KEVO-333191 format. One line per 2 residues: their letters; for each residue x, y, z of C-alpha. Coordinates in steps of 0.1 Angstrom, whole numbers. Example, Ala and Ser with C-alpha at 12.3 -4.5 7.8 and 13.67 -1.06 7.14 Angstrom:
BEGIN
AS> 123,-45,78  137,-11,71
// end
This chain:
BEGIN
XX> -66,-1793,-182  -99,-1776,-192
XX> -128,-1800,-191  -154,-1794,-219
XX> -192,-1799,-214  -192,-1835,-228
XX> -164,-1845,-204  -182,-1828,-175
XX> -214,-1848,-183  -194,-1880,-183
XX> -179,-1872,-149  -214,-1867,-136
XX> -226,-1901,-146  -235,-1925,-118
XX> -210,-1952,-129  -180,-1929,-130
XX> -153,-1934,-104  -123,-1911,-98
XX> -99,-1939,-106  -113,-1939,-142
XX> -100,-1903,-148  -65,-1914,-161
XX> -82,-1937,-186  -106,-1910,-197
XX> -76,-1886,-202  -58,-1912,-223
XX> -89,-1917,-245  -92,-1879,-250
XX> -55,-1877,-260  -59,-1906,-285
XX> -90,-1890,-299  -72,-1857,-303
XX> -43,-1874,-321  -66,-1893,-344
XX> -83,-1860,-353  -50,-1844,-361
XX> -40,-1873,-383  -73,-1871,-401
XX> -64,-1835,-411  -30,-1846,-425
XX> -43,-1867,-455  -41,-1838,-480
XX> -18,-1842,-510  -9,-1816,-536
XX> -4,-1829,-572  17,-1805,-592
XX> 38,-1803,-623  30,-1808,-659
XX> 12,-1833,-682  26,-1866,-668
XX> 13,-1855,-634  -21,-1844,-646
XX> -22,-1876,-666  -23,-1886,-703
XX> -27,-1923,-697  -51,-1937,-724
XX> -50,-1905,-744  -42,-1906,-781
XX> -43,-1872,-799  -73,-1854,-784
XX> -92,-1886,-774  -92,-1905,-741
XX> -101,-1942,-742  -120,-1940,-709
XX> -103,-1972,-695  -100,-1969,-658
XX> -80,-1998,-642  -89,-2012,-608
XX> -61,-1993,-591  -78,-1960,-603
XX> -114,-1968,-595  -133,-1942,-574
XX> -138,-1947,-537  -158,-1927,-512
XX> -126,-1926,-492  -107,-1905,-519
XX> -118,-1870,-525  -104,-1843,-548
XX> -107,-1805,-547  -124,-1795,-579
XX> -119,-1762,-598  -146,-1746,-578
XX> -127,-1754,-546  -153,-1779,-535
XX> -145,-1814,-522  -160,-1843,-543
XX> -154,-1880,-548  -123,-1883,-570
XX> -130,-1898,-604  -106,-1901,-634
XX> -94,-1880,-650  -89,-1860,-618
XX> -72,-1830,-636  -99,-1826,-662
XX> -112,-1792,-649  -76,-1780,-640
XX> -55,-1788,-670  -82,-1775,-693
XX> -62,-1769,-725  -55,-1806,-731
XX> -72,-1839,-730  -66,-1855,-696
XX> -65,-1892,-689  -51,-1914,-661
XX> -24,-1900,-639  -6,-1912,-608
XX> -29,-1896,-582  -56,-1922,-579
XX> -33,-1953,-577  -12,-1934,-552
XX> -42,-1927,-530  -55,-1962,-532
XX> -21,-1976,-523  -16,-1955,-492
XX> -52,-1963,-481  -46,-2000,-486
XX> -15,-1998,-465  -32,-1980,-437
XX> -7,-1952,-439  -32,-1923,-439
XX> -65,-1915,-422  -96,-1913,-444
XX> -106,-1896,-465  -75,-1890,-486
XX> -78,-1856,-501  -62,-1849,-535
XX> -56,-1814,-547  -48,-1815,-585
XX> -28,-1785,-597  -7,-1798,-626
XX> -8,-1781,-660  7,-1795,-692
XX> 36,-1780,-711  48,-1758,-683
XX> 85,-1752,-676  96,-1748,-640
XX> 101,-1711,-644  63,-1708,-648
XX> 60,-1723,-614  82,-1697,-597
XX> 69,-1677,-568  45,-1649,-580
XX> 35,-1666,-613  -1,-1675,-622
XX> 6,-1712,-616  22,-1707,-583
XX> -5,-1684,-571  -32,-1708,-582
XX> -14,-1736,-563  -13,-1715,-532
XX> -50,-1706,-535  -60,-1743,-539
XX> -37,-1754,-511  -51,-1729,-487
XX> -86,-1738,-497  -78,-1775,-490
XX> -65,-1766,-455  -93,-1741,-447
XX> -110,-1765,-423  -78,-1768,-402
XX> -60,-1795,-423  -23,-1798,-430
XX> -6,-1810,-461  9,-1845,-459
XX> 30,-1841,-490  35,-1824,-524
XX> 38,-1849,-554  58,-1831,-581
XX> 63,-1845,-617  76,-1818,-640
XX> 106,-1810,-662  100,-1824,-697
XX> 97,-1789,-712  129,-1779,-695
XX> 148,-1804,-716  143,-1784,-748
XX> 168,-1756,-739  203,-1761,-724
XX> 198,-1729,-705  166,-1742,-688
XX> 181,-1776,-682  212,-1762,-665
XX> 191,-1739,-644  167,-1767,-633
XX> 184,-1777,-601  186,-1742,-587
XX> 150,-1734,-597  138,-1766,-580
XX> 156,-1758,-548  141,-1723,-548
XX> 106,-1737,-554  110,-1761,-524
XX> 120,-1732,-502  92,-1709,-514
XX> 65,-1736,-510  76,-1744,-475
XX> 77,-1707,-465  44,-1698,-481
XX> 26,-1729,-468  40,-1724,-433
XX> 57,-1758,-430  95,-1758,-431
XX> 94,-1797,-431  69,-1801,-458
XX> 75,-1834,-476  80,-1831,-513
XX> 83,-1862,-535  96,-1854,-570
XX> 97,-1877,-600  129,-1879,-620
XX> 119,-1878,-657  111,-1908,-677
XX> 110,-1888,-709  117,-1853,-723
XX> 107,-1830,-751  143,-1821,-759
XX> 178,-1835,-760  189,-1822,-725
XX> 170,-1848,-705  201,-1861,-688
XX> 210,-1827,-675  175,-1823,-659
XX> 174,-1859,-646  208,-1855,-630
XX> 197,-1822,-614  166,-1839,-600
XX> 185,-1868,-585  212,-1845,-571
XX> 189,-1825,-549  197,-1833,-513
XX> 173,-1814,-491  156,-1825,-459
XX> 123,-1842,-467  127,-1840,-504
XX> 125,-1875,-520  130,-1886,-555
XX> 112,-1914,-574  129,-1924,-607
XX> 104,-1930,-635  131,-1940,-661
XX> 121,-1971,-680  84,-1968,-675
XX> 64,-1975,-707  54,-1945,-728
XX> 28,-1939,-754  31,-1933,-792
XX> 41,-1897,-786  72,-1909,-767
XX> 66,-1884,-740  36,-1894,-719
XX> 33,-1924,-697  8,-1952,-705
XX> -21,-1960,-682  -3,-1990,-667
XX> 29,-1969,-663  9,-1943,-644
XX> -5,-1971,-621  31,-1983,-615
XX> 43,-1947,-608  14,-1941,-584
XX> 24,-1972,-564  61,-1961,-564
XX> 51,-1927,-551  30,-1944,-524
XX> 59,-1967,-515  82,-1937,-511
XX> 57,-1919,-489  49,-1949,-468
XX> 85,-1958,-462  93,-1922,-452
XX> 64,-1922,-427  70,-1956,-413
XX> 47,-1978,-433  51,-2003,-462
XX> 29,-2012,-491  6,-2042,-485
// end
């Protein structure tokens, strides 16, 4: 094992004894593992409007109510549109989903829940990528949305980090057309494969949300496709029954808080933790 300068200085100290070397080696291994874990607290948030967040939005106005579960914390960062890390403050998609009014989404309650459970190292790093009213075909490999997601993911990992998971909530627009609804399952499977290949992680965890609402009459086809996907490390959290706003499409603020906790619970159980 190569001994760096710091370790060499430690070995030269008067109190050091040869029998302490195994303990020192163990400490170095644990420190290395902790550093690796630190780099794994990166989460991509992708999909359409219920991921970017419309909690508290009526028309083009957001009520600015931020519940306790969504309050900012120095231990939760987000990658802004300029690819810089900053403290995450609702609405976290405001400079990403720029053609709509953003409100509360599931990202912040998710982050606070996994932190509270001790399931991730700090800081938690959120990478918002969701854009409203986008069908899954607009997320296919080579499209503008896909390329932007890749650009942001790679920027997030530029310091040597690794993605912990992708949180995916999308499909409302695909309920409008029977053709899109029936193609959803195949397109989602292709997207999973493409993400894993292009991000260099064949085991990348992807947690998708089964729709609570839809913009068309083919919601059951899309929901069934989402729940039927059986791929290694692809989980499904069912949002059916969560409260929606007056537009009958977007989750309320409290529903987003609940969904964030459900996503956290799925992530934590998959990685061996439980919610506090």
